FILUMTI-603182 format. One record per atom (N, C-alpha, C): residue number from 1; residue in one letter; atom name; x, y, z. Coordinates in steps of 0.2 Angstrom, whole numbers, plus 2048, in hexadecimal, padded with zeros to 3 digits. Layout:
{guro->NUM fidren->a milum->CA xx->X yy->Y zz->Z};
...
END
This chain:
{guro->1 fidren->x milum->N xx->1C7 yy->60E zz->95E};
{guro->1 fidren->x milum->CA xx->1C2 yy->612 zz->962};
{guro->1 fidren->x milum->C xx->1BF yy->619 zz->95B};
{guro->2 fidren->x milum->N xx->1C5 yy->61B zz->95B};
{guro->2 fidren->x milum->CA xx->1C4 yy->621 zz->956};
{guro->2 fidren->x milum->C xx->1C2 yy->61F zz->94F};
{guro->3 fidren->x milum->N xx->1C3 yy->61A zz->94D};
{guro->3 fidren->x milum->CA xx->1C1 yy->617 zz->946};
{guro->3 fidren->x milum->C xx->1B9 yy->616 zz->946};
{guro->4 fidren->x milum->N xx->1B8 yy->613 zz->94C};
{guro->4 fidren->x milum->CA xx->1B0 yy->612 zz->94D};
{guro->4 fidren->x milum->C xx->1AC yy->617 zz->94D};
{guro->5 fidren->x milum->N xx->1AF yy->61D zz->950};
{guro->5 fidren->x milum->CA xx->1AB yy->624 zz->950};
{guro->5 fidren->x milum->C xx->1AB yy->627 zz->949};
{guro->6 fidren->x milum->N xx->1B1 yy->627 zz->946};
{guro->6 fidren->x milum->CA xx->1B1 yy->629 zz->93F};
{guro->6 fidren->x milum->C xx->1AC yy->625 zz->93B};
{guro->7 fidren->x milum->N xx->1AB yy->61F zz->93B};
{guro->7 fidren->x milum->CA xx->1A8 yy->61C zz->937};
{guro->7 fidren->x milum->C xx->1A0 yy->61D zz->939};
{guro->8 fidren->x milum->N xx->19F yy->61E zz->93E};
{guro->8 fidren->x milum->CA xx->198 yy->620 zz->940};
{guro->8 fidren->x milum->C xx->196 yy->626 zz->93E};
{guro->9 fidren->x milum->N xx->19A yy->62A zz->93E};
{guro->9 fidren->x milum->CA xx->199 yy->632 zz->93B};
{guro->9 fidren->x milum->C xx->198 yy->631 zz->933};
{guro->10 fidren->x milum->N xx->19B yy->62D zz->930};
{guro->10 fidren->x milum->CA xx->19C yy->62C zz->929};
{guro->10 fidren->x milum->C xx->193 yy->62A zz->928};
{guro->11 fidren->x milum->N xx->192 yy->624 zz->92B};
{guro->11 fidren->x milum->CA xx->18B yy->622 zz->92A};
{guro->11 fidren->x milum->C xx->186 yy->626 zz->92C};
{guro->12 fidren->x milum->N xx->187 yy->62A zz->931};
{guro->12 fidren->x milum->CA xx->182 yy->62F zz->933};
{guro->12 fidren->x milum->C xx->180 yy->635 zz->92D};
{guro->13 fidren->x milum->N xx->187 yy->636 zz->92A};
{guro->13 fidren->x milum->CA xx->187 yy->63A zz->925};
{guro->13 fidren->x milum->C xx->183 yy->638 zz->91E};
{guro->14 fidren->x milum->N xx->185 yy->632 zz->91D};
{guro->14 fidren->x milum->CA xx->182 yy->62E zz->917};
{guro->14 fidren->x milum->C xx->17B yy->62D zz->919};
{guro->15 fidren->x milum->N xx->178 yy->62B zz->91E};
{guro->15 fidren->x milum->CA xx->172 yy->62B zz->91F};
{guro->15 fidren->x milum->C xx->16E yy->632 zz->91F};
{guro->16 fidren->x milum->N xx->170 yy->637 zz->921};
{guro->16 fidren->x milum->CA xx->16C yy->63E zz->920};
{guro->16 fidren->x milum->C xx->16C yy->63F zz->918};
{guro->17 fidren->x milum->N xx->172 yy->63E zz->914};
{guro->17 fidren->x milum->CA xx->172 yy->63E zz->90E};
{guro->17 fidren->x milum->C xx->16D yy->63C zz->90A};
{guro->18 fidren->x milum->N xx->16D yy->635 zz->90C};
{guro->18 fidren->x milum->CA xx->167 yy->631 zz->909};
{guro->18 fidren->x milum->C xx->161 yy->633 zz->90A};
{guro->19 fidren->x milum->N xx->15F yy->635 zz->910};
{guro->19 fidren->x milum->CA xx->159 yy->636 zz->913};
{guro->19 fidren->x milum->C xx->156 yy->63E zz->910};
{guro->20 fidren->x milum->N xx->15B yy->642 zz->90D};
{guro->20 fidren->x milum->CA xx->159 yy->648 zz->90B};
{guro->20 fidren->x milum->C xx->158 yy->647 zz->903};
{guro->21 fidren->x milum->N xx->15D yy->643 zz->900};
{guro->21 fidren->x milum->CA xx->15C yy->642 zz->8F9};
{guro->21 fidren->x milum->C xx->155 yy->63D zz->8F8};
{guro->22 fidren->x milum->N xx->154 yy->639 zz->8FC};
{guro->22 fidren->x milum->CA xx->14E yy->635 zz->8FC};
{guro->22 fidren->x milum->C xx->147 yy->639 zz->8FD};
{guro->23 fidren->x milum->N xx->148 yy->63E zz->901};
{guro->23 fidren->x milum->CA xx->142 yy->642 zz->902};
{guro->23 fidren->x milum->C xx->141 yy->647 zz->8FC};
{guro->24 fidren->x milum->N xx->146 yy->64A zz->8F9};
{guro->24 fidren->x milum->CA xx->145 yy->64E zz->8F4};
{guro->24 fidren->x milum->C xx->143 yy->64A zz->8EE};
{guro->25 fidren->x milum->N xx->145 yy->643 zz->8ED};
{guro->25 fidren->x milum->CA xx->143 yy->63F zz->8E8};
{guro->25 fidren->x milum->C xx->13B yy->63E zz->8E9};
{guro->26 fidren->x milum->N xx->13A yy->63D zz->8EF};
{guro->26 fidren->x milum->CA xx->133 yy->63B zz->8F2};
{guro->26 fidren->x milum->C xx->12D yy->640 zz->8EF};
{guro->27 fidren->x milum->N xx->130 yy->646 zz->8F1};
{guro->27 fidren->x milum->CA xx->12C yy->64D zz->8EF};
{guro->27 fidren->x milum->C xx->12B yy->64D zz->8E8};
{guro->28 fidren->x milum->N xx->12F yy->64C zz->8E4};
{guro->28 fidren->x milum->CA xx->12F yy->64C zz->8DD};
{guro->28 fidren->x milum->C xx->12B yy->648 zz->8DA};
{guro->29 fidren->x milum->N xx->12B yy->641 zz->8DC};
{guro->29 fidren->x milum->CA xx->126 yy->63C zz->8DA};
{guro->29 fidren->x milum->C xx->120 yy->63D zz->8DC};
{guro->30 fidren->x milum->N xx->11F yy->640 zz->8E2};
{guro->30 fidren->x milum->CA xx->118 yy->641 zz->8E5};
{guro->30 fidren->x milum->C xx->114 yy->647 zz->8E0};
{guro->31 fidren->x milum->N xx->117 yy->64C zz->8DF};
{guro->31 fidren->x milum->CA xx->116 yy->651 zz->8DB};
{guro->31 fidren->x milum->C xx->114 yy->650 zz->8D3};
{guro->32 fidren->x milum->N xx->119 yy->64A zz->8D2};
{guro->32 fidren->x milum->CA xx->117 yy->648 zz->8CB};
{guro->32 fidren->x milum->C xx->111 yy->644 zz->8CA};
{guro->33 fidren->x milum->N xx->111 yy->640 zz->8D0};
{guro->33 fidren->x milum->CA xx->10A yy->63B zz->8D1};
{guro->33 fidren->x milum->C xx->104 yy->640 zz->8D0};
{guro->34 fidren->x milum->N xx->103 yy->646 zz->8D3};
{guro->34 fidren->x milum->CA xx->0FE yy->64A zz->8D5};
{guro->34 fidren->x milum->C xx->0FC yy->64E zz->8CD};
{guro->35 fidren->x milum->N xx->102 yy->650 zz->8CB};
{guro->35 fidren->x milum->CA xx->101 yy->652 zz->8C4};
{guro->35 fidren->x milum->C xx->0FE yy->64D zz->8BF};
{guro->36 fidren->x milum->N xx->101 yy->647 zz->8BF};
{guro->36 fidren->x milum->CA xx->0FE yy->642 zz->8BB};
{guro->36 fidren->x milum->C xx->0F6 yy->641 zz->8BC};
{guro->37 fidren->x milum->N xx->0F5 yy->640 zz->8C3};
{guro->37 fidren->x milum->CA xx->0EE yy->63F zz->8C5};
{guro->37 fidren->x milum->C xx->0E9 yy->645 zz->8C2};
{guro->38 fidren->x milum->N xx->0EB yy->64B zz->8C3};
{guro->38 fidren->x milum->CA xx->0E8 yy->651 zz->8C0};
{guro->38 fidren->x milum->C xx->0E7 yy->650 zz->8B9};
{guro->39 fidren->x milum->N xx->0ED yy->64F zz->8B6};
{guro->39 fidren->x milum->CA xx->0EC yy->64E zz->8AE};
{guro->39 fidren->x milum->C xx->0E6 yy->649 zz->8AB};
{guro->40 fidren->x milum->N xx->0E7 yy->643 zz->8AF};
{guro->40 fidren->x milum->CA xx->0E2 yy->63D zz->8AD};
{guro->40 fidren->x milum->C xx->0DC yy->640 zz->8AF};
{guro->41 fidren->x milum->N xx->0D9 yy->643 zz->8B3};
{guro->41 fidren->x milum->CA xx->0D4 yy->646 zz->8B5};
{guro->41 fidren->x milum->C xx->0D0 yy->64A zz->8B0};
{guro->42 fidren->x milum->N xx->0D5 yy->64E zz->8AC};
{guro->42 fidren->x milum->CA xx->0D2 yy->652 zz->8A7};
{guro->42 fidren->x milum->C xx->0D2 yy->650 zz->8A1};
{guro->43 fidren->x milum->N xx->0D5 yy->649 zz->89F};
{guro->43 fidren->x milum->CA xx->0D4 yy->647 zz->899};
{guro->43 fidren->x milum->C xx->0CE yy->642 zz->898};
{guro->44 fidren->x milum->N xx->0CA yy->644 zz->894};
{guro->44 fidren->x milum->CA xx->0C4 yy->640 zz->893};
{guro->44 fidren->x milum->C xx->0C5 yy->639 zz->88F};
{guro->45 fidren->x milum->N xx->0CB yy->638 zz->88B};
{guro->45 fidren->x milum->CA xx->0CC yy->634 zz->888};
{guro->45 fidren->x milum->C xx->0CF yy->62D zz->88A};
{guro->46 fidren->x milum->N xx->0D2 yy->62E zz->890};
{guro->46 fidren->x milum->CA xx->0D5 yy->629 zz->894};
{guro->46 fidren->x milum->C xx->0D0 yy->625 zz->897};
{guro->47 fidren->x milum->N xx->0D0 yy->61E zz->896};
{guro->47 fidren->x milum->CA xx->0CC yy->619 zz->898};
{guro->47 fidren->x milum->C xx->0CD yy->618 zz->89F};
{guro->48 fidren->x milum->N xx->0C7 yy->615 zz->8A3};
{guro->48 fidren->x milum->CA xx->0C9 yy->613 zz->8AA};
{guro->48 fidren->x milum->C xx->0CE yy->60E zz->8AA};
{guro->49 fidren->x milum->N xx->0CF yy->609 zz->8A6};
{guro->49 fidren->x milum->CA xx->0D4 yy->604 zz->8A6};
{guro->49 fidren->x milum->C xx->0DB yy->608 zz->8A5};
{guro->50 fidren->x milum->N xx->0DB yy->60C zz->8A1};
{guro->50 fidren->x milum->CA xx->0E2 yy->610 zz->8A1};
{guro->50 fidren->x milum->C xx->0E3 yy->613 zz->8A7};
{guro->51 fidren->x milum->N xx->0DF yy->617 zz->8AA};
{guro->51 fidren->x milum->CA xx->0E0 yy->61B zz->8B1};
{guro->51 fidren->x milum->C xx->0E1 yy->616 zz->8B7};
{guro->52 fidren->x milum->N xx->0DF yy->610 zz->8B6};
{guro->52 fidren->x milum->CA xx->0DF yy->60A zz->8BB};
{guro->52 fidren->x milum->C xx->0E6 yy->607 zz->8BA};
{guro->53 fidren->x milum->N xx->0E8 yy->607 zz->8B4};
{guro->53 fidren->x milum->CA xx->0EF yy->605 zz->8B3};
{guro->53 fidren->x milum->C xx->0F4 yy->60A zz->8B6};
{guro->54 fidren->x milum->N xx->0F3 yy->611 zz->8B5};
{guro->54 fidren->x milum->CA xx->0F8 yy->615 zz->8B6};
{guro->54 fidren->x milum->C xx->0F8 yy->615 zz->8BF};
{guro->55 fidren->x milum->N xx->0F3 yy->614 zz->8C2};
{guro->55 fidren->x milum->CA xx->0F2 yy->615 zz->8C9};
{guro->55 fidren->x milum->C xx->0F5 yy->60E zz->8CC};
{guro->56 fidren->x milum->N xx->0F4 yy->608 zz->8C8};
{guro->56 fidren->x milum->CA xx->0F8 yy->602 zz->8CB};
{guro->56 fidren->x milum->C xx->100 yy->603 zz->8CA};
{guro->57 fidren->x milum->N xx->103 yy->607 zz->8C5};
{guro->57 fidren->x milum->CA xx->10A yy->609 zz->8C4};
{guro->57 fidren->x milum->C xx->10C yy->60D zz->8CA};
{guro->58 fidren->x milum->N xx->108 yy->613 zz->8CB};
{guro->58 fidren->x milum->CA xx->109 yy->617 zz->8D1};
{guro->58 fidren->x milum->C xx->10A yy->613 zz->8D7};
{guro->59 fidren->x milum->N xx->105 yy->60F zz->8D8};
{guro->59 fidren->x milum->CA xx->105 yy->60B zz->8DF};
{guro->59 fidren->x milum->C xx->10C yy->607 zz->8E0};
{guro->60 fidren->x milum->N xx->10D yy->604 zz->8D9};
{guro->60 fidren->x milum->CA xx->113 yy->601 zz->8D9};
{guro->60 fidren->x milum->C xx->11A yy->604 zz->8DA};
{guro->61 fidren->x milum->N xx->11A yy->60A zz->8D8};
{guro->61 fidren->x milum->CA xx->120 yy->60F zz->8D8};
{guro->61 fidren->x milum->C xx->121 yy->611 zz->8E1};
{guro->62 fidren->x milum->N xx->11A yy->612 zz->8E3};
{guro->62 fidren->x milum->CA xx->11A yy->614 zz->8EA};
{guro->62 fidren->x milum->C xx->11C yy->60D zz->8EE};
{guro->63 fidren->x milum->N xx->11A yy->609 zz->8ED};
{guro->63 fidren->x milum->CA xx->11D yy->603 zz->8F2};
{guro->63 fidren->x milum->C xx->125 yy->602 zz->8F1};
{guro->64 fidren->x milum->N xx->126 yy->602 zz->8EA};
{guro->64 fidren->x milum->CA xx->12D yy->600 zz->8E9};
{guro->64 fidren->x milum->C xx->132 yy->605 zz->8ED};
{guro->65 fidren->x milum->N xx->12F yy->60C zz->8ED};
{guro->65 fidren->x milum->CA xx->133 yy->611 zz->8F1};
{guro->65 fidren->x milum->C xx->133 yy->611 zz->8F8};
{guro->66 fidren->x milum->N xx->12D yy->60E zz->8FA};
{guro->66 fidren->x milum->CA xx->12D yy->60C zz->901};
{guro->66 fidren->x milum->C xx->132 yy->607 zz->903};
{guro->67 fidren->x milum->N xx->133 yy->601 zz->8FF};
{guro->67 fidren->x milum->CA xx->137 yy->5FB zz->901};
{guro->67 fidren->x milum->C xx->13E yy->5FD zz->900};
{guro->68 fidren->x milum->N xx->13F yy->601 zz->8FB};
{guro->68 fidren->x milum->CA xx->146 yy->603 zz->8FA};
{guro->68 fidren->x milum->C xx->148 yy->607 zz->901};
{guro->69 fidren->x milum->N xx->144 yy->60C zz->903};
{guro->69 fidren->x milum->CA xx->146 yy->610 zz->909};
{guro->69 fidren->x milum->C xx->147 yy->60B zz->90F};
{guro->70 fidren->x milum->N xx->142 yy->607 zz->90F};
{guro->70 fidren->x milum->CA xx->143 yy->602 zz->915};
{guro->70 fidren->x milum->C xx->14A yy->5FE zz->915};
{guro->71 fidren->x milum->N xx->14B yy->5FB zz->90E};
{guro->71 fidren->x milum->CA xx->152 yy->5F7 zz->90D};
{guro->71 fidren->x milum->C xx->158 yy->5FC zz->910};
{guro->72 fidren->x milum->N xx->157 yy->602 zz->90D};
{guro->72 fidren->x milum->CA xx->15E yy->606 zz->90E};
{guro->72 fidren->x milum->C xx->15D yy->608 zz->917};
{guro->73 fidren->x milum->N xx->158 yy->60A zz->91A};
{guro->73 fidren->x milum->CA xx->158 yy->60B zz->921};
{guro->73 fidren->x milum->C xx->15B yy->606 zz->925};
{guro->74 fidren->x milum->N xx->159 yy->5FF zz->922};
{guro->74 fidren->x milum->CA xx->15B yy->5F8 zz->926};
{guro->74 fidren->x milum->C xx->162 yy->5F8 zz->925};
{guro->75 fidren->x milum->N xx->166 yy->5FB zz->91F};
{guro->75 fidren->x milum->CA xx->16D yy->5F9 zz->91E};
{guro->75 fidren->x milum->C xx->171 yy->5FE zz->923};
{guro->76 fidren->x milum->N xx->16E yy->604 zz->923};
{guro->76 fidren->x milum->CA xx->171 yy->609 zz->928};
{guro->76 fidren->x milum->C xx->171 yy->607 zz->92E};
{guro->77 fidren->x milum->N xx->16B yy->604 zz->930};
{guro->77 fidren->x milum->CA xx->16B yy->601 zz->937};
{guro->77 fidren->x milum->C xx->16F yy->5FB zz->939};
{guro->78 fidren->x milum->N xx->171 yy->5F8 zz->933};
{guro->78 fidren->x milum->CA xx->176 yy->5F2 zz->934};
{guro->78 fidren->x milum->C xx->17C yy->5F5 zz->935};
{guro->79 fidren->x milum->N xx->17E yy->5F9 zz->931};
{guro->79 fidren->x milum->CA xx->184 yy->5FD zz->931};
{guro->79 fidren->x milum->C xx->186 yy->601 zz->938};
{guro->80 fidren->x milum->N xx->180 yy->604 zz->93A};
{guro->80 fidren->x milum->CA xx->182 yy->607 zz->941};
{guro->80 fidren->x milum->C xx->183 yy->602 zz->946};
{guro->81 fidren->x milum->N xx->17F yy->5FC zz->946};
{guro->81 fidren->x milum->CA xx->181 yy->5F8 zz->94B};
{guro->81 fidren->x milum->C xx->187 yy->5F4 zz->94B};
{guro->82 fidren->x milum->N xx->18B yy->5F4 zz->944};
{guro->82 fidren->x milum->CA xx->191 yy->5F1 zz->944};
{guro->82 fidren->x milum->C xx->196 yy->5F6 zz->946};
{guro->83 fidren->x milum->N xx->195 yy->5FC zz->946};
{guro->83 fidren->x milum->CA xx->199 yy->601 zz->949};
{guro->83 fidren->x milum->C xx->199 yy->602 zz->951};
{guro->84 fidren->x milum->N xx->193 yy->601 zz->953};
{guro->84 fidren->x milum->CA xx->192 yy->601 zz->95A};
{guro->84 fidren->x milum->C xx->196 yy->5FB zz->95D};
{guro->85 fidren->x milum->N xx->195 yy->5F6 zz->95A};
{guro->85 fidren->x milum->CA xx->198 yy->5F0 zz->95D};
{guro->85 fidren->x milum->C xx->1A0 yy->5F0 zz->95E};
{guro->86 fidren->x milum->N xx->1A2 yy->5F2 zz->959};
{guro->86 fidren->x milum->CA xx->1AA yy->5F4 zz->959};
{guro->86 fidren->x milum->C xx->1AD yy->5F9 zz->95E};
END
C-alpha cells in the first residue's frame, strides 16, 4: 500500500514538473512566433510565398507541440491508473 502511495506522489511530482517546463517552453515559442511575425511584416523583400512557408512551419510546430502534450498527458493518466489499481 505504501509503495503505491509513494509511486503516485512521484507521478504527481513528475507531472507538475512537466507542466511547468512545458508551459515555460510554450511561452518562449509563442513569443518567438510573435517576434518572427513582426519581423516579417517589416521586411519588404520577403515574398508572400516565403511568408506562407514560414506560417506553415509555425502551424506544424504548434500542432506537434499540442500532440506531444497530449501524448505525455495520456502517459501520465495511464501511469496514475496503474498505481490506483495496485
